[in-house]
C-alpha positions as CSV (number, residue, x, y, z in Angstrom):
1,M,-34.9,171.0,141.2
2,S,-34.2,169.2,144.4
3,D,-32.8,170.9,147.4
4,V,-30.0,169.0,149.2
5,R,-31.0,170.6,152.5
6,E,-34.1,168.4,152.3
7,V,-32.2,165.1,152.0
8,F,-31.1,163.4,155.2
9,I,-28.8,160.6,156.1
10,T,-29.9,157.9,158.5
11,K,-28.0,159.4,161.5
12,E,-29.7,162.8,160.9
13,V,-33.1,161.2,160.9
14,A,-32.4,159.2,164.0
15,D,-31.1,162.3,165.8
16,K,-34.1,164.4,164.7
17,L,-36.6,161.7,165.8
18,D,-34.6,160.6,168.9
19,M,-34.4,157.0,167.8
20,T,-31.6,154.6,166.9
21,T,-30.5,154.3,163.3
22,S,-31.4,150.6,163.3
23,Y,-34.9,151.4,164.3
24,I,-35.3,154.2,161.8
25,I,-34.2,151.8,159.0
26,R,-36.6,149.1,160.2
27,V,-39.6,151.5,160.4
28,A,-38.7,153.0,157.0
29,K,-38.5,149.6,155.4
30,S,-41.9,148.6,156.9
31,L,-43.5,151.7,155.2
32,N,-42.4,150.5,151.8
33,L,-41.2,154.0,150.9
34,D,-40.8,154.8,147.2
35,I,-37.3,155.0,145.7
36,S,-37.7,158.7,145.4
37,E,-38.1,158.9,149.2
38,M,-35.4,156.5,150.4
39,R,-32.4,154.9,148.9
40,D,-29.3,152.9,149.9
41,A,-26.2,155.1,150.4
42,G,-23.7,152.5,151.6
43,K,-23.4,149.9,154.3
44,R,-26.3,150.5,156.8
45,N,-26.7,154.1,155.6
46,Y,-29.7,155.5,153.7
47,L,-30.7,158.8,152.2
48,F,-34.2,160.1,153.1
49,S,-36.3,162.8,151.5
50,K,-38.1,165.3,153.7
51,E,-41.4,163.5,152.8
52,A,-40.0,160.2,154.0
53,V,-38.9,161.8,157.3
54,E,-42.4,163.1,157.8
55,K,-43.9,159.7,157.1
56,I,-41.5,158.0,159.5
57,D,-42.3,160.6,162.2
58,K,-46.1,160.1,161.7
59,K,-45.6,156.3,162.0
60,L,-43.6,156.7,165.2
61,Q,-46.2,159.1,166.6
62,S,-49.0,156.6,165.9
63,N,-47.0,153.9,167.7
64,K,-47.0,155.9,171.0
C-alpha cells in the first residue's frame, strides 16, 4: 500500500531542494523517470514519489 506522505507536488519538491518548479520539472524529465515515480497532475504540476525526489536530488548534487 502506498503512503500519501511519500508523494510530493512540484512545489514541495522545489522548496525541499531549493530550486524553481520549472527547473525541477526540467531535471525530472531529463531523468526519464518511470510513470510510477512521476506523473502529470494538471497544468505545470506533477506528482513525485519519494524515490523520484531522491533521484532528482542526486542529479542536482552531481551538477554542483
